[in-house]
MDTraj code that builds the backbone (N, CA, C; nanometers):
import mdtraj as md
import numpy as np

residues = "MET LYS LEU ILE ARG GLU THR THR ARG VAL TYR ALA ARG ASN GLU GLU GLY LYS LEU VAL ALA GLU ILE THR PHE PRO MET THR ALA PRO GLY VAL TYR THR ILE ASP HIS THR PHE VAL ASP PRO SER LEU ARG GLY GLN GLY ALA ALA ASP GLN LEU VAL ARG ALA ALA LEU GLU GLN ILE GLN GLU ASN GLY GLY ARG VAL GLU ALA THR CYS SER TYR ALA VAL ARG TRP LEU GLU GLN HIS PRO GLN VAL SER".split()
xyz = np.array([
    [0.0524, -1.6882, 1.6092],
    [0.0550, -1.5575, 1.5605],
    [0.1659, -1.5406, 1.4540],
    [0.1290, -1.5000, 1.3363],
    [0.2151, -1.4716, 1.2298],
    [0.2830, -1.3333, 1.2456],
    [0.3952, -1.3221, 1.2472],
    [0.4573, -1.1942, 1.2489],
    [0.4951, -1.1715, 1.1118],
    [0.4798, -1.0154, 1.0760],
    [0.5169, -0.9470, 0.9679],
    [0.6195, -0.8614, 1.0062],
    [0.7422, -0.8784, 0.9406],
    [0.8588, -0.8120, 0.9670],
    [0.8980, -0.6793, 0.8651],
    [0.9336, -0.5773, 0.9239],
    [0.9620, -0.4598, 0.8371],
    [1.1151, -0.4196, 0.9070],
    [1.1828, -0.3313, 0.8197],
    [1.3048, -0.2955, 0.8823],
    [1.3196, -0.2408, 1.0181],
    [1.2207, -0.1599, 1.0636],
    [1.2086, -0.1188, 1.2130],
    [1.0842, -0.1624, 1.2879],
    [1.0261, -0.2524, 1.2352],
    [0.8939, -0.2850, 1.2872],
    [0.8508, -0.4184, 1.2692],
    [0.8136, -0.4916, 1.3850],
    [0.7383, -0.6240, 1.3810],
    [0.6122, -0.6154, 1.4339],
    [0.5081, -0.6803, 1.3598],
    [0.3651, -0.6780, 1.4008],
    [0.2937, -0.7910, 1.3709],
    [0.1702, -0.7901, 1.4168],
    [0.0763, -0.9168, 1.3597],
    [-0.0535, -0.8528, 1.3552],
    [-0.1420, -0.9098, 1.2721],
    [-0.2812, -0.8805, 1.2593],
    [-0.3660, -0.9915, 1.2767],
    [-0.4946, -0.9880, 1.3240],
    [-0.5782, -1.1020, 1.3426],
    [-0.6429, -1.1338, 1.1986],
    [-0.7348, -1.2308, 1.1997],
    [-0.8017, -1.2626, 1.0896],
    [-0.8787, -1.1506, 1.0354],
    [-0.9283, -1.0481, 1.1049],
    [-1.0060, -0.9637, 1.0641],
    [-0.9275, -0.8235, 1.0267],
    [-0.8030, -0.8451, 1.0332],
    [-0.6861, -0.7470, 0.9978],
    [-0.6735, -0.6413, 1.1084],
    [-0.7261, -0.6545, 1.2137],
    [-0.6866, -0.5789, 1.3433],
    [-0.5391, -0.5844, 1.3921],
    [-0.4690, -0.4875, 1.4203],
    [-0.3295, -0.4786, 1.4814],
    [-0.3608, -0.5508, 1.6198],
    [-0.2849, -0.6632, 1.6548],
    [-0.2834, -0.7326, 1.7627],
    [-0.1651, -0.7358, 1.8370],
    [-0.0431, -0.7104, 1.7625],
    [0.0843, -0.7039, 1.8312],
    [0.1846, -0.6067, 1.7571],
    [0.2614, -0.5360, 1.8347],
    [0.3702, -0.4582, 1.7488],
    [0.4749, -0.4225, 1.8455],
    [0.5851, -0.4266, 1.7888],
    [0.7104, -0.3629, 1.8533],
    [0.7766, -0.2844, 1.7342],
    [0.8237, -0.1687, 1.7779],
    [0.8951, -0.0775, 1.6899],
    [1.0415, -0.0527, 1.7496],
    [1.1321, -0.0137, 1.6502],
    [1.2731, 0.0032, 1.7057],
    [1.3317, 0.0833, 1.6119],
    [1.3154, 0.2156, 1.6027],
    [1.3873, 0.3249, 1.5030],
    [1.5260, 0.3054, 1.5277],
    [1.6065, 0.3559, 1.4098],
    [1.7484, 0.3739, 1.4249],
    [1.7653, 0.5096, 1.4871],
    [1.8069, 0.5299, 1.5956],
    [1.8243, 0.6372, 1.6768],
    [1.9707, 0.7177, 1.6651],
    [2.0729, 0.6265, 1.6088],
    [2.1949, 0.6829, 1.6076],
    [2.2438, 0.5713, 1.5043],
    [2.3704, 0.6175, 1.4221],
    [2.4344, 0.5207, 1.3385],
    [2.4535, 0.3646, 1.3964],
    [2.3773, 0.2785, 1.3367],
    [2.3918, 0.1431, 1.4009],
    [2.3229, 0.1044, 1.5136],
    [2.2452, 0.1974, 1.5759],
    [2.1673, 0.1749, 1.7128],
    [2.0272, 0.1866, 1.6791],
    [1.9700, 0.0775, 1.7223],
    [1.8336, 0.0609, 1.7029],
    [1.7586, 0.0618, 1.8582],
    [1.6613, 0.1454, 1.8789],
    [1.5900, 0.1599, 2.0155],
    [1.4572, 0.1115, 2.0104],
    [1.4420, -0.0091, 2.0901],
    [1.2958, -0.0371, 2.1206],
    [1.2336, 0.0561, 2.1852],
    [1.1277, 0.1229, 2.1114],
    [1.0669, 0.2414, 2.1991],
    [0.9159, 0.2023, 2.2027],
    [0.8697, 0.0841, 2.1779],
    [0.7338, 0.0655, 2.1996],
    [0.6890, -0.0865, 2.1724],
    [0.6141, -0.1434, 2.2677],
    [0.5818, -0.2754, 2.2292],
    [0.4063, -0.2879, 2.2857],
    [0.3234, -0.3350, 2.1898],
    [0.2051, -0.3471, 2.2126],
    [0.1414, -0.4886, 2.1924],
    [0.0686, -0.5260, 2.2966],
    [-0.0008, -0.6673, 2.2686],
    [-0.1532, -0.6510, 2.3071],
    [-0.2488, -0.6837, 2.2321],
    [-0.3648, -0.6751, 2.2461],
    [-0.4177, -0.7703, 2.3538],
    [-0.5173, -0.7194, 2.4277],
    [-0.5513, -0.8090, 2.5555],
    [-0.5863, -0.9474, 2.5181],
    [-0.6386, -0.9768, 2.3773],
    [-0.6719, -1.1063, 2.3542],
    [-0.5605, -1.1973, 2.3450],
    [-0.4308, -1.1467, 2.3439],
    [-0.3020, -1.2308, 2.3417],
    [-0.2220, -1.2276, 2.4616],
    [-0.2720, -1.1348, 2.5648],
    [-0.1851, -1.1340, 2.6855],
    [-0.1639, -1.2786, 2.7462],
    [-0.0489, -1.2998, 2.7997],
    [-0.0274, -1.4097, 2.9044],
    [-0.0018, -1.5274, 2.8083],
    [0.0253, -1.5260, 2.6795],
    [0.0500, -1.6296, 2.5544],
    [0.1926, -1.6066, 2.5076],
    [0.2764, -1.5105, 2.5703],
    [0.4200, -1.5086, 2.5275],
    [0.4303, -1.4134, 2.4110],
    [0.3450, -1.3506, 2.3726],
    [0.3350, -1.2629, 2.2454],
    [0.4445, -1.1541, 2.2598],
    [0.4615, -1.0773, 2.3676],
    [0.5501, -0.9841, 2.3869],
    [0.6995, -1.0331, 2.3681],
    [0.7092, -1.1592, 2.4444],
    [0.8392, -1.2141, 2.4243],
    [0.8731, -1.2516, 2.2773],
    [0.7872, -1.2966, 2.2221],
    [0.8143, -1.3300, 2.0602],
    [0.8492, -1.1889, 1.9925],
    [0.7641, -1.0926, 2.0265],
    [0.7991, -0.9593, 1.9453],
    [0.9350, -0.9255, 1.9839],
    [1.0010, -0.9369, 2.1019],
    [1.1323, -0.8817, 2.1401],
    [1.2267, -0.9615, 2.0759],
    [1.2032, -1.0849, 2.0662],
    [1.2972, -1.1866, 2.0115],
    [1.3105, -1.1564, 1.8539],
    [1.1944, -1.1401, 1.7935],
    [1.1882, -1.0851, 1.6405],
    [1.2522, -0.9549, 1.6083],
    [1.2428, -0.8777, 1.7079],
    [1.3145, -0.7460, 1.6906],
    [1.4616, -0.7456, 1.7086],
    [1.4922, -0.8328, 1.7922],
    [1.6339, -0.8518, 1.8130],
    [1.7079, -0.9331, 1.7007],
    [1.6214, -1.0173, 1.6357],
    [1.6653, -1.0924, 1.5239],
    [1.6844, -0.9944, 1.4022],
    [1.5887, -0.9074, 1.3717],
    [1.5792, -0.8056, 1.2811],
    [1.6833, -0.7082, 1.2941],
    [1.7150, -0.6621, 1.4227],
    [1.8235, -0.5654, 1.4386],
    [1.9579, -0.6268, 1.4153],
    [1.9811, -0.7677, 1.4460],
    [2.1188, -0.8193, 1.4040],
    [2.1100, -0.8415, 1.2596],
    [2.0059, -0.8636, 1.2016],
    [2.0186, -0.8731, 1.0546],
    [2.0631, -0.7459, 0.9889],
    [2.0185, -0.6332, 1.0633],
    [2.0426, -0.5010, 0.9973],
    [2.1834, -0.4398, 1.0527],
    [2.2563, -0.5416, 1.1150],
    [2.4024, -0.5089, 1.1679],
    [2.4151, -0.4205, 1.2915],
    [2.2742, -0.4115, 1.3416],
    [2.2873, -0.2933, 1.4469],
    [2.2932, -0.3627, 1.5913],
    [2.2945, -0.2605, 1.6862],
    [2.3005, -0.3001, 1.8298],
    [2.1620, -0.2361, 1.8743],
    [2.1219, -0.2945, 2.0118],
    [2.0047, -0.2621, 2.0581],
    [2.0036, -0.1903, 2.1870],
    [1.9121, -0.0851, 2.2012],
    [1.9067, -0.0253, 2.3085],
    [1.7377, -0.0148, 2.3434],
    [1.6957, 0.0215, 2.4511],
    [1.5503, 0.0061, 2.4822],
    [1.4958, 0.1302, 2.5604],
    [1.3831, 0.1928, 2.5248],
    [1.3275, 0.2775, 2.6063],
    [1.1942, 0.2371, 2.6663],
    [1.1170, 0.1426, 2.5897],
    [1.0076, 0.0585, 2.6308],
    [1.0217, -0.0136, 2.7505],
    [0.9392, 0.0047, 2.8555],
    [0.9433, -0.0440, 2.9846],
    [0.9601, -0.2005, 2.9811],
    [0.8807, -0.2562, 2.8819],
    [0.8772, -0.4092, 2.8781],
    [1.0148, -0.4553, 2.8193],
    [1.0619, -0.3925, 2.7123],
    [1.1923, -0.4259, 2.6483],
    [1.3069, -0.4313, 2.7461],
    [1.3064, -0.3109, 2.8142],
    [1.4129, -0.2678, 2.9168],
    [1.4215, -0.4083, 3.0075],
    [1.2955, -0.4384, 3.0710],
    [1.2858, -0.5555, 3.1699],
    [1.3476, -0.6771, 3.1033],
    [1.2940, -0.7143, 2.9835],
    [1.3259, -0.8185, 2.9078],
    [1.4754, -0.8334, 2.8840],
    [1.5411, -0.7315, 2.8376],
    [1.6906, -0.7347, 2.8018],
    [1.7544, -0.7500, 2.9506],
    [1.7103, -0.7002, 3.0363],
    [1.7738, -0.7209, 3.1948],
    [1.7649, -0.8501, 3.2238],
    [1.6640, -0.9183, 3.1762],
    [1.6196, -1.0762, 3.2237],
    [1.6957, -1.1726, 3.1413],
    [1.7573, -1.1227, 3.0102],
    [1.8076, -1.2154, 2.9122],
    [1.9328, -1.1505, 2.8549],
    [2.0437, -1.1284, 2.9410],
    [2.1600, -1.0639, 2.9059],
    [2.2353, -1.1324, 2.7912],
    [2.2192, -1.2737, 2.8029],
    [2.2989, -1.3568, 2.7062],
    [2.2249, -1.3301, 2.5708],
    [2.1127, -1.2886, 2.5452],
    [2.0483, -1.2815, 2.4134],
    [2.0920, -1.1386, 2.3335],
    [2.0824, -1.0371, 2.4341],
    [2.0974, -0.9078, 2.3599],
    [2.2428, -0.8612, 2.3557],
])
top = md.Topology()
chain = top.add_chain()
for i, resn in enumerate(residues, 1):
    res = top.add_residue(resn, chain, resSeq=i)
    for name in ("N", "CA", "C"):
        top.add_atom(name, md.element.get_by_symbol(name[0]), res)
traj = md.Trajectory(xyz[None], top)
């Protein structure tokens, strides 16, 4: 899966151009990015795609000099399970 990175979004498209994975993390306060949405197409489920998305979002947030919060249920659980990363 080739991830495409934007300032507050990371996503992937399949060969046909269909969106198959996405995570969004808008800046919700100065220096604070909130992961509010994670989507993985059923064709990619069980392959670690959501994990890759969260890790890419965290890298992007770090590059932006921000800190992370989450309202997306998957991201909340992921951050709880990986406190050393966040």
